[in-house]
TORLOVO-788860 format. One line per 2 residues: number of its first residue (from 1); their letters; for each residue x, z, y of C-alpha. Coordinates in Angstrom, 1 decimal, padded with zeros to 4 digits. Layout:
<rs>
NUM> A> X,Z,Y; ...
</rs>
This chain:
<rs>
1> MS> 037.7,055.6,-060.9; 040.9,054.8,-059.0
3> NE> 040.3,051.1,-059.6; 036.6,051.3,-058.6
5> MP> 037.1,052.5,-055.1; 039.5,049.8,-053.9
7> LA> 037.1,047.3,-055.4; 034.2,048.8,-053.4
9> EN> 036.4,048.9,-050.2; 037.4,045.3,-050.6
11> IA> 033.9,044.1,-051.1; 032.8,046.2,-048.1
13> KL> 035.5,044.5,-046.0; 034.3,041.1,-047.2
15> WL> 030.8,042.0,-046.3; 031.7,043.2,-042.8
17> AS> 033.9,040.0,-042.3; 030.8,037.9,-043.1
19> KR> 028.8,039.8,-040.5; 031.5,039.5,-037.9
21> AE> 031.7,035.7,-038.6; 027.9,035.5,-038.0
23> IH> 028.3,037.4,-034.7; 031.1,035.1,-033.7
25> SL> 028.9,032.0,-034.2; 026.1,033.6,-032.2
27> QV> 028.5,034.5,-029.4; 029.7,030.8,-029.3
29> LF> 026.1,029.7,-029.3; 025.1,032.1,-026.4
31> EL> 028.1,030.8,-024.4; 027.1,027.2,-025.1
33> SQ> 023.6,027.9,-023.9; 025.1,028.7,-020.5
35> LI> 027.0,025.5,-020.5; 024.0,023.5,-021.5
37> AH> 022.0,024.9,-018.6; 024.6,023.6,-016.2
39> LR> 024.9,020.2,-018.0; 021.1,019.8,-017.8
41> KM> 021.1,020.3,-014.0; 024.0,018.0,-013.6
43> MH> 022.2,015.3,-015.4; 019.1,015.9,-013.3
45> YL> 020.9,015.5,-010.0; 022.7,012.4,-011.3
47> QL> 019.3,010.9,-012.3; 018.1,011.5,-008.8
49> ER> 021.3,010.1,-007.3; 020.9,007.0,-009.5
51> GS> 017.4,006.2,-008.4; 017.9,006.9,-004.7
53> SV> 021.2,004.9,-004.8; 019.2,001.9,-006.1
55> LF> 016.9,002.2,-003.1; 019.8,002.6,-000.7
57> LV> 021.4,-000.6,-002.0; 018.3,-002.7,-001.4
59> EE> 017.2,-001.1,001.8; 019.1,-001.4,005.1
61> QT> 017.3,001.5,006.8; 018.2,005.2,006.7
63> LP> 016.2,006.9,003.9; 014.5,010.3,004.3
65> DD> 016.2,013.3,002.7; 013.9,013.5,-000.3
67> IN> 015.2,010.1,-001.4; 018.7,010.2,000.1
69> YR> 021.3,009.8,-002.6; 023.8,011.8,-000.6
71> VY> 021.6,014.9,-000.8; 021.5,014.7,-004.6
73> RK> 025.2,014.0,-004.8; 025.9,017.2,-002.9
75> AF> 023.7,019.2,-005.2; 025.4,017.6,-008.2
77> CE> 028.9,018.5,-006.9; 027.9,022.1,-006.4
79> EH> 026.5,022.3,-010.0; 029.6,020.5,-011.3
81> AA> 031.9,023.1,-009.6; 029.9,025.9,-011.3
83> FN> 030.1,024.1,-014.6; 033.9,023.7,-014.4
85> LL> 034.4,027.4,-013.8; 032.3,028.3,-016.8
87> LQ> 033.9,025.6,-018.9; 037.4,026.8,-018.1
89> KW> 036.5,030.3,-019.2; 034.9,029.0,-022.4
91> IE> 037.9,026.9,-023.3; 040.2,029.8,-022.9
93> EC> 038.0,032.0,-025.1; 037.9,029.2,-027.8
95> EG> 041.7,029.2,-028.2; 042.5,030.2,-031.8
97> KI> 038.9,029.9,-032.9; 037.6,027.4,-035.4
99> LA> 034.9,025.1,-033.9; 033.7,021.6,-034.8
101> GG> 036.1,019.1,-033.3; 033.2,016.8,-032.2
103> VF> 032.3,019.2,-029.3; 035.8,019.1,-027.8
105> IS> 036.0,015.3,-028.1; 032.6,014.8,-026.5
107> LA> 033.5,017.2,-023.7; 036.8,015.4,-023.1
109> KA> 034.9,012.1,-022.8; 032.3,013.6,-020.5
111> LE> 035.0,015.1,-018.2; 036.7,011.7,-018.1
113> SL> 033.4,010.0,-017.1; 032.9,012.6,-014.4
115> DQ> 036.3,011.8,-012.9; 037.4,008.3,-012.1
117> PL> 034.4,006.2,-013.3; 031.9,008.3,-011.3
119> FQ> 034.2,008.4,-008.3; 034.6,004.6,-008.4
121> VR> 030.9,003.8,-008.6; 030.1,006.3,-005.8
123> RE> 032.8,004.7,-003.5; 031.3,001.3,-004.2
125> ID> 027.7,002.5,-003.5; 028.9,004.0,-000.1
127> AR> 030.4,000.7,000.8; 027.4,-001.3,-000.6
129> AI> 030.0,-003.1,-002.7; 028.0,-003.0,-005.9
131> SS> 024.6,-004.3,-007.0; 021.7,-001.9,-007.6
133> LQ> 021.6,-002.6,-011.4; 025.4,-002.2,-011.8
135> AA> 025.3,001.1,-010.0; 022.4,002.2,-012.2
137> KA> 024.1,001.2,-015.4; 027.4,003.0,-014.3
139> IS> 025.7,006.3,-013.6; 023.6,005.9,-016.8
141> AV> 026.8,005.7,-018.8; 028.0,009.0,-017.3
143> IK> 024.7,010.7,-018.1; 024.9,009.4,-021.6
145> DL> 028.2,011.1,-022.1; 026.8,014.4,-020.8
147> LS> 023.9,014.1,-023.2; 026.3,013.5,-026.1
149> VI> 027.9,016.8,-025.4; 024.6,018.7,-025.9
151> VE> 024.0,016.7,-029.1; 027.4,017.7,-030.5
153> MT> 026.8,021.4,-029.5; 023.8,021.3,-031.8
155> EL> 026.1,021.0,-034.8; 027.5,024.5,-034.0
157> TQ> 024.0,026.0,-034.4; 023.6,028.1,-037.6
159> EP> 020.3,029.7,-036.7; 017.3,027.7,-037.8
161> KI> 015.0,028.8,-035.0; 017.6,028.0,-032.4
163> AK> 018.5,024.7,-034.1; 014.9,023.6,-033.9
165> LM> 014.8,024.5,-030.2; 018.0,022.5,-029.6
167> VA> 016.5,019.4,-031.3; 013.4,019.7,-029.1
169> LI> 015.6,020.0,-026.0; 017.6,016.8,-027.0
171> QI> 014.3,014.9,-027.5; 013.0,015.9,-024.1
173> LN> 016.4,015.2,-022.4; 016.4,011.7,-023.9
175> AK> 012.8,011.1,-022.8; 013.5,012.3,-019.3
177> EL> 016.7,010.2,-019.0; 014.6,007.1,-020.0
179> AG> 012.0,008.1,-017.4; 014.8,008.3,-014.9
181> QE> 016.0,004.8,-015.9; 012.5,003.5,-015.5
183> RA> 012.4,005.0,-012.0; 015.6,003.2,-011.1
185> YG> 014.7,-000.1,-012.6; 011.2,000.0,-011.2
187> TY> 012.5,000.8,-007.7; 014.9,-002.1,-007.9
189> II> 012.2,-004.6,-009.1; 009.7,-003.6,-006.5
191> AS> 012.1,-003.4,-003.6; 013.8,-006.7,-004.5
193> GL> 010.5,-008.6,-005.0; 011.4,-009.4,-008.7
195> IR> 008.0,-008.3,-010.1; 007.7,-011.6,-012.0
197> DK> 011.2,-011.5,-013.6; 010.4,-011.5,-017.3
199> EL> 013.8,-010.1,-018.4; 013.5,-007.1,-016.1
201> AE> 009.9,-006.6,-017.1; 010.9,-006.5,-020.8
203> QR> 013.6,-004.0,-020.1; 011.2,-001.8,-018.1
205> QG> 008.7,-001.9,-021.0; 011.4,-001.1,-023.4
207> LI> 012.2,002.0,-021.5; 008.5,003.0,-021.7
209> DM> 008.4,002.4,-025.4; 011.5,004.5,-026.0
211> QH> 010.0,007.3,-023.9; 007.0,007.3,-026.3
213> YY> 009.4,007.5,-029.2; 011.3,010.6,-028.0
215> FS> 008.1,012.3,-026.8; 006.6,011.8,-030.2
217> SF> 009.7,013.3,-031.8; 009.6,016.2,-029.4
219> ED> 006.1,017.1,-030.5; 007.4,017.7,-034.0
221> FA> 009.7,020.5,-032.7; 008.1,021.7,-029.5
223> PP> 007.7,025.5,-029.4; 004.2,026.9,-028.3
225> ET> 005.7,028.1,-025.0; 006.1,024.4,-023.8
227> AA> 002.5,023.4,-024.6; 001.1,023.8,-021.0
229> AY> 004.0,022.0,-019.4; 003.9,019.2,-021.9
231> QA> 000.1,018.8,-021.4; 000.7,018.5,-017.7
233> VK> 003.1,015.6,-018.3; 000.6,013.8,-020.6
235> QE> -002.2,014.2,-018.1; -000.3,013.0,-015.0
237> QG> -002.0,009.7,-013.9; -000.2,008.7,-010.7
239> LT> 002.6,006.8,-012.5; 000.1,005.2,-014.9
241> VL> -001.8,003.6,-012.0; 001.5,002.1,-010.7
243> RN> 002.5,000.9,-014.1; -000.8,-001.0,-014.3
245> AF> -000.1,-002.4,-010.9; 003.1,-003.9,-012.3
247> EN> 001.0,-005.9,-014.7; -001.2,-007.1,-011.8
249> EA> 001.9,-008.0,-009.8; 000.5,-005.8,-007.0
251> LL> 003.8,-004.0,-006.1; 006.1,-005.5,-003.6
253> GV> 008.4,-004.2,-000.8; 010.5,-001.2,000.1
255> EQ> 007.5,000.9,001.1; 005.9,000.5,-002.3
257> AQ> 009.3,001.0,-003.9; 009.4,004.4,-002.2
259> QW> 005.9,005.2,-003.5; 007.1,004.2,-007.0
261> FA> 010.1,006.5,-006.7; 007.9,009.4,-005.6
263> AC> 005.4,008.9,-008.4; 008.2,008.7,-011.0
265> TL> 009.9,011.7,-009.5; 006.7,013.7,-009.7
267> RI> 006.4,013.0,-013.4; 010.1,013.7,-014.0
269> EA> 009.8,017.0,-012.3; 006.9,017.8,-014.7
271> IQ> 009.2,016.9,-017.6; 011.9,019.1,-016.0
273> KI> 009.7,022.1,-016.4; 009.7,021.6,-020.1
275> EE> 013.5,021.4,-020.0; 013.6,024.7,-018.0
277> CL> 011.4,026.4,-020.5; 013.5,025.2,-023.4
279> IQ> 016.7,026.4,-021.8; 015.2,029.8,-021.0
281> LL> 014.0,030.1,-024.7; 017.4,029.0,-025.9
283> QL> 019.2,031.7,-023.9; 016.6,034.3,-024.9
285> YS> 016.8,033.5,-028.6; 020.6,033.4,-028.5
287> AK> 020.9,036.8,-026.8; 018.3,038.3,-029.0
289> AL> 019.9,037.0,-032.2; 023.3,038.3,-031.0
291> HQ> 021.9,041.7,-030.2; 020.2,042.0,-033.6
293> AD> 023.4,040.9,-035.4; 025.4,043.6,-033.5
295> QL> 022.8,046.2,-034.5; 023.0,045.2,-038.1
297> LN> 026.8,045.3,-038.1; 026.7,048.9,-036.7
299> QD> 024.2,049.9,-039.4; 026.3,048.4,-042.1
301> QR> 029.5,050.1,-040.8; 027.7,053.5,-040.9
303> WI> 026.3,052.8,-044.4; 029.8,051.9,-045.7
305> AD> 031.3,055.1,-044.1; 028.6,057.2,-045.7
307> NI> 028.5,055.5,-049.1; 032.1,054.5,-049.7
309> QE> 034.6,056.4,-047.5; 033.0,059.8,-047.6
311> RA> 031.8,059.6,-051.2; 035.2,058.4,-052.6
313> IV> 035.8,061.7,-054.4; 032.4,061.8,-056.1
315> IG> 032.5,060.5,-059.7; 030.5,057.3,-060.0
317> AA> 030.0,057.0,-056.3; 032.3,054.0,-056.1
319> SS> 030.5,052.2,-058.9; 027.2,052.8,-057.2
321> AT> 028.4,051.7,-053.8; 029.9,048.5,-055.4
323> SM> 026.5,047.7,-057.0; 024.7,048.2,-053.7
325> LM> 027.2,046.0,-051.9; 026.8,043.3,-054.4
327> DK> 023.0,043.4,-054.0; 023.5,043.0,-050.3
329> LN> 025.9,040.1,-050.8; 023.6,038.4,-053.3
331> QQ> 020.7,038.7,-050.8; 022.8,037.3,-048.0
333> GK> 023.7,034.4,-050.3; 020.0,033.7,-050.8
335> DL> 019.3,034.0,-047.1; 022.1,031.6,-046.2
337> KQ> 020.8,029.0,-048.7; 017.3,029.2,-047.1
339> TQ> 019.0,029.0,-043.6; 020.9,025.9,-044.6
341> QA> 017.8,024.2,-045.9; 016.0,025.0,-042.6
343> LT> 019.0,023.7,-040.6; 019.1,020.5,-042.6
345> AS> 015.4,019.9,-042.0; 015.8,020.4,-038.2
347> KQ> 019.0,018.4,-037.8; 017.7,015.5,-040.0
349> TL> 016.0,014.1,-036.9; 019.3,013.9,-035.0
351> LE> 021.0,012.3,-038.0; 018.3,009.6,-038.2
353> QR> 018.5,008.9,-034.5; 022.2,008.4,-034.9
355> VI> 021.5,005.8,-037.6; 018.9,004.1,-035.4
357> QQ> 021.5,004.0,-032.5; 024.0,002.4,-034.9
359> AK> 021.5,-000.2,-035.9; 020.6,-000.9,-032.2
361> AK> 024.2,-001.3,-031.3; 024.6,-003.9,-034.1
363> IM> 021.6,-005.9,-032.9; 022.8,-005.6,-029.3
365> KQ> 026.2,-007.1,-030.2; 024.8,-009.8,-032.5
367> LG> 022.0,-011.0,-030.3; 023.3,-010.0,-026.9
369> LS> 020.3,-007.8,-026.1; 020.0,-004.7,-024.0
371> EE> 019.4,-001.4,-025.7; 015.7,-001.5,-024.6
373> AA> 015.2,-005.0,-026.0; 017.0,-004.1,-029.2
375> HR> 014.7,-001.0,-029.6; 011.6,-003.0,-029.1
377> KM> 012.7,-005.7,-031.5; 013.3,-003.0,-034.2
379> QQ> 010.0,-001.3,-033.5; 008.1,-004.6,-033.8
381> AA> 010.0,-005.5,-037.0; 009.2,-002.1,-038.5
383> MQ> 005.5,-002.4,-037.7; 005.3,-006.0,-039.1
385> QG> 007.0,-004.9,-042.4; 005.1,-001.6,-042.6
387> MR> 008.4,000.4,-042.6; 009.6,003.5,-040.9
389> LI> 012.1,002.8,-038.1; 014.8,004.8,-039.8
391> DL> 014.4,002.8,-043.1; 014.7,-000.5,-041.2
393> AK> 017.7,000.8,-039.4; 019.4,001.7,-042.7
395> QL> 018.7,-001.9,-043.9; 020.2,-003.4,-040.8
397> IE> 023.4,-001.4,-041.1; 023.9,-002.3,-044.7
399> K> 023.6,-006.0,-044.1
</rs>
């Protein structure tokens, strides 16, 4: 019996260690959900600053506050300051903890983009020393780095329900970013009188096609709570009317560019409501999962105290406790296997999108195409060959 009790105690320690590890991952996830909330708002204000900066660079007159890039820049700076405070605290708490390195690398890259590159493009915008498209592309690059941080954060998720929610959020963030780019490009085209420019028209259409792609992917992961907000986006017709006006070459001048900006913004704000709902759910699910894990740990600690520590002097008690602990561990092993299968299914979409991005990058380099044009070319080729986009992407990478 003297050997049985240390065995039971050691197994109990391992069991509690596994529970504490689970709580640690949930604590990290909850903290990340706070960072993601700030990142999302920063991206939103940058998207507004990008679109209104384009209008500023093609219009000599003073713009109203609702389309004044300086107003959005100020809102971004306030959000950025709040993010930096939270990030500093998170970094300090992460010291000595094991986390996926990709998160730190993407964060470092994003912080670099938010420093000199963003400062430089803003200085050039203020001085009107940069073209509208150059400004839009520079700010888009910063937003892309911020979005990459959220994608990497998904890799830390070990809870299937939360992972599915994160994937849905990434799809809607991508769709909204593309909608923001469409707003900026459309504003430039209309205000500059370039409605007949075929290259710009193809880029704008490519942005629309890519939005459809991410919205379709979002539908596969969207929680029921977002149904009403998503339906509002699908039913919004103001932008559709103006998109059709592009085809009829009926849009021209700064005044109509402002109308385009307003219509796009109205739709983007509807998309933002989906984002807000997803962020709220992410924080709610993370807090709830953390609370439940804490409760279970407390229950297990009481059970171990009752069945191992206090029953140590009872003959056969240690053996019985060991058997019960092994049953718990075996069940946890089965649960973890199911969890990993569910996680793999949720994250498969992100893995496939990374492969598609790699294929697009290859086409862009080989053919000198924009991302939008490369995406359209791949979609057309996939349809002609009756293939899934991911299968075509894999073929292109292997060539």
